[in-house]
C-alpha positions in Angstrom: 3.0 -59.5 13.0 4.0 -61.5 15.3 6.6 -64.6 14.4 6.0 -66.5 17.0 2.0 -67.0 16.5 2.5 -67.5 13.5 5.5 -70.3 14.0 4.0 -71.9 17.2 1.5 -74.5 16.8 -0.3 -77.2 19.6 2.5 -79.9 18.2 4.8 -80.6 20.9 7.4 -80.9 18.6 7.7 -77.5 17.1 9.1 -76.2 20.6 13.0 -74.7 19.8 15.2 -72.0 22.0 14.6 -68.4 20.6 14.6 -65.2 22.0 11.2 -64.3 23.3 11.1 -60.6 22.2 11.5 -59.2 19.4 12.6 -55.6 19.6 10.3 -53.8 16.7 12.1 -50.8 17.1 15.3 -52.0 15.7 14.6 -55.3 13.7 14.1 -54.5 10.1 11.0 -55.4 8.6 13.0 -57.4 6.0 14.7 -59.4 8.3 10.9 -60.8 10.2 9.6 -61.0 7.0 12.5 -63.1 5.5 12.3 -65.4 9.2 8.6 -65.9 8.6 9.0 -67.1 4.9 12.0 -69.1 5.8 10.2 -71.1 8.3 7.1 -71.4 6.3 8.7 -72.7 3.2 11.5 -74.6 4.7 10.0 -76.5 8.2 7.3 -78.4 6.7 10.2 -80.2 4.0 12.9 -80.6 6.8 10.1 -82.2 9.1 9.5 -84.4 6.5 13.3 -85.5 7.1 12.8 -85.5 10.9 14.5 -82.3 11.4 13.2 -80.2 14.1 13.8 -76.5 14.8 16.2 -75.9 17.1 17.0 -71.8 17.4 15.1 -68.6 15.8 17.3 -65.7 16.2 16.2 -62.7 14.6 18.3 -59.0 15.2 18.7 -55.5 13.7 21.0 -57.2 10.7 20.8 -60.6 10.7 18.9 -63.9 11.4 19.3 -67.1 12.3 17.4 -70.2 12.0 18.5 -74.2 12.6 16.9 -77.1 12.4 18.6 -80.3 14.1 18.4 -84.1 13.7 20.5 -86.5 15.8 24.4 -84.5 15.3 23.0 -83.1 12.4 22.2 -79.4 11.8 21.0 -77.3 8.6 21.8 -73.4 9.7 19.8 -70.8 7.6 21.6 -67.7 8.1 21.1 -63.9 6.7 22.9 -60.8 6.8 22.3 -57.7 5.9 24.9 -55.3 7.8 26.3 -52.5 5.9 29.8 -54.2 7.0 29.1 -57.9 5.0 27.6 -55.8 1.4 26.3 -57.8 -0.6 24.0 -58.7 1.4 23.3 -62.4 1.8 21.5 -65.5 2.9 23.0 -68.9 2.8 22.2 -72.8 4.1 24.7 -74.5 6.1 24.5 -78.5 6.3 26.7 -79.4 9.7 27.6 -81.9 12.5 27.8 -81.4 15.9 31.3 -82.7 17.5 29.8 -82.7 20.8 26.4 -81.4 21.4 24.3 -78.3 19.5 25.5 -75.8 21.6 28.9 -76.2 20.3 29.7 -75.9 17.0 32.1 -74.1 14.4 32.7 -73.2 10.8 35.0 -76.6 11.1 31.9 -78.4 11.5 29.9 -77.5 8.3 29.8 -77.0 4.6 27.6 -74.2 2.9 24.9 -75.8 0.2 26.7 -73.6 -2.4 29.9 -75.4 -2.0 27.6 -78.7 -2.4 26.6 -77.3 -5.5 30.1 -76.7 -6.8 30.9 -79.9 -6.2 28.0 -81.3 -8.1 27.5 -79.2 -10.7 32.1 -79.0 -11.1 31.8 -75.1 -11.4 33.4 -72.7 -9.5 31.0 -69.4 -9.7 28.3 -70.4 -6.9 28.4 -68.6 -3.8 25.1 -67.6 -1.5 22.3 -66.2 -2.3 21.6 -62.3 -2.8 18.9 -61.3 0.3 16.2 -60.7 -1.1 13.4 -57.7 -0.3 9.8 -57.7 -0.6 7.9 -59.8 -3.3 11.7 -61.5 -4.0 11.5 -63.7 -0.7 9.0 -66.1 -0.9 10.8 -67.2 -4.9 14.5 -67.1 -3.5 13.7 -69.3 -0.6 11.4 -71.7 -2.6 14.6 -72.0 -4.8 16.8 -72.7 -1.8 14.2 -75.1 -0.7 14.9 -76.8 -4.2 18.8 -76.8 -4.5 18.7 -78.1 -0.7 16.5 -81.0 -1.8 18.6 -81.4 -5.1 22.3 -80.9 -3.8 21.7 -81.4 0.1 19.7 -84.7 -0.6 22.2 -87.5 0.9 22.5 -85.3 3.7 18.6 -85.1 4.2 18.5 -88.7 3.9 21.6 -89.8 6.7 23.7 -90.1 3.8 26.7 -88.1 5.1 29.5 -89.4 2.3 29.0 -86.0 0.2 28.6 -83.7 3.2 32.2 -85.8 4.6 33.9 -85.1 0.9 32.7 -81.4 0.5 33.9 -80.5 4.1 37.2 -82.2 3.9 37.9 -80.6 0.3 37.3 -77.1 1.8 39.5 -77.7 4.3 42.4 -78.9 2.2 42.9 -76.6 -0.3 
């Protein structure tokens, strides 16, 4: 399967930065399947909020997909590296300080942190990395969580985002 054929369309808005090749000999099929489903499920929703796909990177043990709108970004990242056990993925919402080539952990908040604040719970974390048939249902749930807990961010209201970002760095 060629992920680039699946996500590129004739629409000029779909141009993005990417490693143009995937080394299928070392890249796990799980990461490729995850990236395909993630783009298929999240890209149409994020486009409704004017986010555009900026970057797609798939490696042997990880996937990084970044969408941007003005100074805001949404970063979907996964890891299946043995040192990162248990395997996970997460959505991060962030704001660039300068440009989209320079961003850091200080600029962002995990979606799970917004969920924890809104539900007043300490028992929320990144999502376990799904395999096979579980990929689609897991990403659909993440999309629903993004629409629910990140709604203000998606709509351009960064009040909750700033609150969560300040809270995480002032604990």
